[in-house]
C-alpha positions in Angstrom: 13.7 12.4 27.2 12.2 9.1 26.6 14.7 6.8 25.6 12.6 5.9 22.9 12.8 9.4 21.7 16.4 9.3 20.6 17.7 9.5 17.6 19.0 6.0 16.2 19.3 4.2 12.6 16.7 1.7 13.9 13.6 3.1 14.2 13.7 4.0 18.0 15.7 5.7 20.3 17.6 2.5 22.3 20.1 1.5 25.2 23.1 2.0 23.0 25.3 4.7 22.0 22.3 7.6 21.4 21.4 6.8 25.1 25.3 7.0 26.1 25.4 10.1 23.7 22.7 11.5 25.7 24.6 11.2 28.6 27.6 13.0 27.4 25.6 16.2 26.7 23.7 16.1 30.0 27.2 16.0 31.3 28.9 18.7 29.5 25.4 20.5 29.8 26.3 20.2 33.9 23.3 18.4 34.3 22.4 16.2 37.5 19.4 14.0 36.5 17.9 12.2 33.5 13.9 11.6 33.1 12.4 9.3 31.3 9.2 7.4 30.4 8.6 3.7 31.9 10.7 1.0 30.3 8.4 -1.2 30.5 7.0 -3.1 27.0 4.2 -1.0 25.6 1.1 -2.4 24.7 -2.7 -1.0 23.7 -1.8 2.5 21.7 1.7 1.9 22.1 1.6 4.0 25.6 4.2 3.0 28.1 1.4 3.1 30.8 -0.8 0.0 29.2 2.2 -2.3 29.5 2.5 -6.3 29.2 4.2 -5.9 32.2 5.5 -3.7 35.2 8.2 -5.5 36.3 9.7 -6.1 32.2 11.5 -4.0 30.0 10.8 -3.0 26.4 12.3 -5.4 23.8 12.5 -2.5 21.5 14.8 -0.4 23.3 17.5 -3.2 23.3 20.6 -1.7 20.6 21.6 -4.0 17.6 25.2 -2.6 17.4 25.8 -3.3 21.5 24.4 -6.9 20.4 27.0 -7.1 17.4 29.8 -6.0 19.8 28.6 -8.9 22.0 29.3 -11.2 19.1 25.2 -11.9 18.8 24.6 -10.5 15.6 26.3 -9.5 12.7 25.9 -6.5 10.7 24.4 -7.6 7.3 21.6 -9.4 9.5 19.9 -5.8 10.6 21.5 -3.3 8.5 19.3 -3.4 5.7 16.4 -3.4 7.3 13.3 -0.5 7.0 11.9 1.2 10.2 10.2 3.6 8.3 10.6 7.0 6.6 10.5 9.4 9.1 13.2 9.6 11.3 11.2 12.0 13.5 8.4 9.9 14.0 8.5 5.7 15.7 6.5 3.3 13.7 5.6 1.0 16.0 4.2 -1.7 13.5 7.3 -1.7 12.0 9.9 -2.7 15.1 6.7 -5.1 15.6 7.3 -6.9 13.0 10.9 -6.9 12.5 12.5 -6.4 15.9 11.8 -10.0 17.5 12.8 -11.6 14.3 16.4 -10.3 14.7 16.0 -11.0 19.0 15.6 -14.7 17.9 18.9 -14.3 16.0 20.9 -12.8 19.3 19.2 -15.2 21.7 20.3 -18.2 19.6 23.7 -17.3 20.2 23.9 -16.5 23.8 26.6 -19.0 25.1 29.8 -19.0 27.5 29.8 -16.1 30.0 26.7 -14.3 28.7 24.9 -17.9 29.3 26.0 -18.1 33.1 25.0 -14.9 33.6 21.7 -15.5 31.7 21.0 -18.1 34.4 22.0 -16.1 37.3 19.4 -13.2 36.2 16.8 -15.9 35.7 17.3 -16.9 39.9 17.2 -13.4 40.6 14.1 -11.8 39.1 11.7 -15.1 39.8 9.5 -13.1 41.4 8.6 -11.9 38.1 10.0 -13.5 35.3 8.9 -17.1 34.7 5.0 -15.7 34.8 6.0 -13.1 32.1 7.9 -15.4 29.5 4.9 -17.9 29.9 2.6 -14.8 29.2 4.0 -13.9 26.2 4.2 -17.4 25.0 0.9 -18.0 25.1 -0.1 -14.7 23.9 1.9 -15.5 20.5 0.5 -18.7 20.4 -2.8 -17.4 20.0 -1.6 -14.8 17.4 -1.3 -11.8 20.2 -5.1 -12.4 21.8 -5.1 -10.9 25.2 -5.4 -13.2 27.8 -9.3 -12.7 28.6 -9.6 -14.3 25.1 -7.5 -17.7 25.9 -9.2 -21.0 26.6 -10.8 -20.4 30.4 -8.6 -23.1 32.2 -5.6 -20.8 30.9 -7.1 -17.8 31.8 -8.1 -19.2 35.3 -4.3 -20.6 35.5 -5.9 -24.4 36.1 -2.9 -26.3 37.0 -2.8 -29.6 33.9 -3.6 -26.7 31.7 -0.3 -24.5 32.8 1.7 -27.3 32.9 0.5 -29.1 29.1 1.5 -25.9 27.5 4.7 -24.7 29.5 6.0 -28.6 27.9 4.4 -27.2 24.4 6.0 -23.8 24.4 9.5 -24.5 26.2 11.6 -22.8 23.5 9.1 -19.8 23.2 9.4 -19.5 27.1 12.8 -19.4 27.1 13.0 -17.1 24.4 11.2 -14.1 25.9 13.6 -14.9 29.1 16.4 -14.7 26.8 15.1 -11.2 25.3 14.6 -9.8 29.2 18.1 -10.9 29.7 19.4 -8.7 26.9 17.6 -5.4 27.6 18.6 -5.5 31.4 22.1 -6.9 30.2 22.3 -3.9 28.2 20.3 -1.5 31.0 22.8 -2.3 33.8 25.6 -1.5 31.0 23.9 2.3 30.1 23.1 2.6 34.1 26.7 2.2 35.1 27.7 4.5 32.1 25.3 7.6 33.6 26.9 7.0 37.3 30.6 7.1 35.3 29.6 10.6 34.0 27.7 11.6 37.4 24.1 11.6 35.7 21.3 9.7 38.0 17.7 8.3 35.9 15.0 9.2 37.1 12.4 6.7 36.4 8.4 6.5 35.7 6.4 3.6 37.6 2.8 4.2 36.8 0.0 3.9 39.6 -2.0 1.1 37.3 -1.4 -2.0 35.4 -2.7 -2.7 32.2 -5.6 -5.4 32.4 -3.8 -6.9 29.4 -0.5 -7.9 31.3 0.9 -10.6 33.1 0.6 -9.0 36.4 -3.4 -9.2 36.3 -3.2 -12.4 34.7 -0.7 -14.2 37.5 -1.8 -11.9 39.9 -6.0 -11.4 39.5 -6.6 -11.5 43.8 -4.8 -8.6 43.6 -7.0 -6.6 41.7 -10.9 -6.4 41.6 -12.3 -8.6 39.4 -15.3 -10.7 39.5 -15.9 -14.1 39.3 -15.0 -14.2 35.4 -11.7 -12.5 36.2 -13.6 -9.2 34.9 -12.8 -5.8 35.8 -16.1 -4.6 38.5 -14.8 -0.9 37.8 -11.9 0.4 35.9 -9.8 3.7 36.5 -9.6 7.2 35.3 -10.3 10.8 36.3 -13.7 13.1 36.3 -14.1 15.7 34.2 -12.5 18.9 34.8 -11.5 21.8 32.7 -9.4 19.9 30.5 -12.0 17.4 29.8 -15.9 17.6 29.8 -15.9 13.8 29.5 -12.6 13.2 32.0 -10.2 10.2 31.1 -11.1 6.8 31.1 -8.3 4.5 31.6 -9.5 1.2 32.1 -7.2 -0.1 34.0 -8.1 -2.5 36.5 -8.2 -1.5 40.2 -6.7 -2.8 43.2 -8.2 -4.6 45.9 -6.4 -2.8 49.0 -8.4 -4.7 51.9 -6.5 -8.0 50.4 -2.8 -6.2 49.5 -3.4 -4.6 53.1 -3.9 -8.2 54.8 -0.5 -9.1 52.6 1.4 -6.6 54.3 1.5 -4.9 50.9 3.9 -7.4 49.7 3.2 -6.9 45.5 3.5 -3.4 45.9 6.4 -3.4 48.2 7.7 -6.0 45.5 6.8 -3.5 42.5 8.6 -0.3 44.6 12.0 -2.3 45.3 12.2 -3.3 41.4 12.0 -0.4 40.5 14.3 1.2 43.2 16.9 -1.1 42.3 16.2 0.2 38.5 16.6 3.6 38.7 18.2 5.8 40.9 14.8 8.2 41.8 11.2 6.6 40.9 8.2 8.7 40.1 5.1 7.0 40.9 2.5 8.3 38.6 -1.2 9.3 39.8 -0.1 9.6 43.9 -3.2 11.4 44.8 -4.6 7.5 44.0 -3.3 6.0 47.1 -5.8 8.7 49.4 -8.8 7.9 47.3 -9.0 6.7 43.7 -11.6 7.3 41.1 -13.7 4.5 40.1 -15.8 3.9 36.8 -18.4 1.3 36.2 -16.7 -1.3 33.7 -17.8 -0.9 30.3 -18.9 2.9 30.6 -18.1 5.1 27.4 -16.9 7.6 29.4 -15.5 8.7 32.7 -18.8 10.9 33.7 -20.1 8.3 36.2 -17.6 7.7 38.6 -17.2 7.6 41.9 -14.4 8.5 45.0 -13.1 5.2 46.9 -11.1 5.6 50.1 -7.2 3.9 49.1 -4.4 3.1 51.3 -3.2 6.4 52.5 0.1 5.9 54.5 -0.2 2.8 55.6 1.3 1.6 51.9 4.3 3.8 52.4 4.9 3.3 56.1 5.0 -0.5 55.3 7.7 0.8 51.7 9.9 2.7 54.6 9.8 -0.4 56.9 10.4 -3.1 54.6 12.9 -1.0 52.0 14.2 2.0 54.4 14.5 5.5 52.8 13.4 4.8 48.8 14.1 8.2 46.8 10.7 8.5 45.5 8.7 11.9 43.6 5.1 12.2 44.2 3.1 12.8 41.1 0.8 15.2 42.9 -1.3 16.5 39.9 -5.0 16.3 39.4 -7.8 17.0 41.5 -6.1 17.3 45.0 -7.9 17.7 48.6 -6.7 18.8 51.6 -6.4 14.9 53.0 -4.2 14.3 49.7 -2.0 17.2 50.7 -2.0 15.8 54.4 -0.9 12.5 52.8 1.8 14.2 50.7 3.5 15.8 53.6 3.1 12.7 55.9 5.0 10.7 53.4 7.7 13.6 53.2 8.6 12.9 49.3 8.8 16.0 46.6 5.8 17.0 45.0 5.3 18.4 41.6 5.1 21.9 39.9 4.3 22.3 36.3 4.7 25.8 35.1 2.4 25.5 32.4 -0.4 25.6 34.9 0.5 28.5 36.3 -1.0 31.2 34.2 -4.4 30.1 33.5 -6.2 32.3 36.7 -4.9 35.1 38.5 -1.2 36.0 40.7 -2.7 33.5 43.3 -2.1 30.4 41.2 -0.4 27.6 43.0 1.9 26.9 40.3 3.2 30.1 40.0 6.9 30.6 41.8 5.9 33.4 43.5 3.4 31.0 45.7 5.8 28.0 46.3 5.5 26.9 49.7 8.4 24.3 49.8 11.9 23.9 48.5 11.2 20.0 48.8 9.5 19.8 44.9 10.2 19.4 41.4 9.8 22.4 39.7 8.6 21.6 35.8 8.3 23.4 32.5 5.7 20.8 31.4 4.9 16.9 31.2 4.9 14.3 28.8 0.9 14.3 29.1 1.3 18.8 28.2 1.8 20.9 24.8 5.8 22.0 24.3 5.9 25.5 25.9 5.9 26.9 22.5 2.5 24.9 20.9 1.3 25.9 24.8 1.8 29.5 24.4 0.7 29.7 20.9 -2.5 27.9 21.5 -3.7 29.4 24.7 -6.2 32.7 25.3 -4.9 36.1 24.7 -5.7 36.7 28.1 -3.3 34.0 29.4 -0.5 34.5 26.7 -0.5 38.3 28.2 0.0 37.0 31.8 2.6 34.7 30.9 4.7 36.9 28.7 4.2 40.0 31.2 5.4 37.3 33.9 8.5 36.0 32.0 8.9 39.8 30.5 9.2 38.5 27.2 7.6 39.8 23.9 7.5 37.2 21.4 6.3 33.4 21.8 9.4 32.1 20.2 11.0 33.5 23.8 8.7 31.7 26.0 10.3 28.6 26.4 13.8 29.6 27.7 12.0 32.0 29.5 10.3 28.9 31.1 13.2 27.0 31.5 14.7 30.1 33.2 11.9 30.7 35.7 12.2 26.6 36.5 15.8 27.0 37.5 15.2 30.1 39.4 12.2 28.6 41.9 13.2 27.8 45.0 12.5 23.7 44.5 15.0 21.5 45.0 14.8 20.0 41.6 14.0 21.6 38.2 13.3 19.7 35.4 12.4 20.8 31.2 11.4 18.6 28.7 14.0 18.1 26.2 11.6 19.9 23.4 10.9 22.9 25.4 15.0 23.3 25.7 14.6 22.9 21.5 12.2 25.5 21.5 9.8 23.1 19.6 6.0 23.2 18.9 3.7 20.6 19.2 4.2 18.2 16.6 6.9 17.2 19.4 4.4 16.7 21.6 4.7 13.5 23.3 1.1 12.4 24.2 -2.7 13.8 24.6 -4.0 12.1 27.2 -7.6 10.3 26.4 -6.4 9.7 22.9 -5.0 6.8 20.9 -3.2 6.7 17.7 -0.6 9.7 17.5 0.8 9.2 20.6 4.4 8.1 21.8 6.0 8.6 18.5 8.3 11.7 18.9 12.2 11.4 18.2 14.5 13.4 17.8 16.0 13.2 14.2 19.6 13.7 15.1 22.0 15.2 17.6 23.0 18.4 15.6 20.8 20.7 17.7 22.2 18.9 21.4 25.8 20.8 20.3 28.4 22.4 22.4 26.1 25.7 22.2 23.5 24.7 23.5 25.1 22.6 26.1 27.1 25.9 27.5 24.0 28.1 27.6 22.1 25.0 29.9 25.1 24.9 31.9 25.2 28.8 32.5 21.9 28.8 33.6 22.7 25.7 36.0 25.5 27.7 37.5 23.7 30.6 37.7 21.1 29.6 40.0 23.3 27.1 41.6 21.9 24.1 40.7 
């Protein structure tokens, strides 16, 4: 359940009461984990996988009512603002237009004990915070332009130019640091509340970062860029049964030779930050560490890409050496070779079994529970990149639909979502996770993301908590107990 999808009066789910209410629902339902999407600021296409920073928190998730309790806002300063006329969808343009003006008011009132905590926060987060705050300040100064459009001296971070604009934008830099302080101040409180209710949070670490990000601007040496700081090749996936053109993500690729010589410092710091933030870290596109797909920069689709060797287990041996046993889930979906399987097994991390993928061939399909060969995995009904179960069963071909219903022992499409949840819970996998949309039996109007499309994604919201009542909690708790979870 993405945090942004929670119901709240302010246009988007936040770290405030709506998140605490959801934790209470999970607690009543006898659950252990809440898996979320990346909490970093959303960039191009409003995607949490195209962020301005892989470390920063999303300002949209900062809760106004909790800021009021801290004495940083007055209700009349935010209560009457319109966040859109559809409570089931996030209106990102309105959030962008209104949220920051209110946050500026709150930031201007940070004082006393909070000011002392802010100073401590800045010291603790200096690995990324200074570069991020400067980057966002310059970005605003140039009307939101990506850093590739800034003056060349700023693109290339020439010392005199950076110092001059740092002096000019002192107040803005302070603002962006304070926004991050408020986010993580609220996040830490929410995390503590989850712990009190025996709920662990599974976070999401995208494998790639956005080209237009503080990460790439501040550390261009970590990426495959030419002398003009343009990507040489970009990330994506090759054509497959789901997409004839493949997926063109457009993210810059890593300079693994440089990173390896540096003992994988950049990646170890990133994984450490994620493991400090979450209880468990899901690493996106795990197969990309064994070998990764490269698409020529400027290509219109992913057809002409090629595979190149990645760092494989060298990275994860270094992670274990420097950080110990970090709790990681490997998103091992996509085109898997024997080498990818070997890397996953060597890592010891659990992979993913997605039930929605299990019915498109025959009874030997590896995503069908009777073919699961290990308990060290996570069983999912579907993911944020898939149709909801109800949307999927209504859209698939008759052969697939018939086989799925026979497998589940149901006769109607409407029965499939909960039958799939039950199948997930009954699997041998150590952990079972369902999308909230599937537990609520919602159709594809509630789909979170359609890969390789822009404009309609990441917007779904639960309108209210009315449907998350005691009846639903008891139903979920019952099958959780039945299968010993």
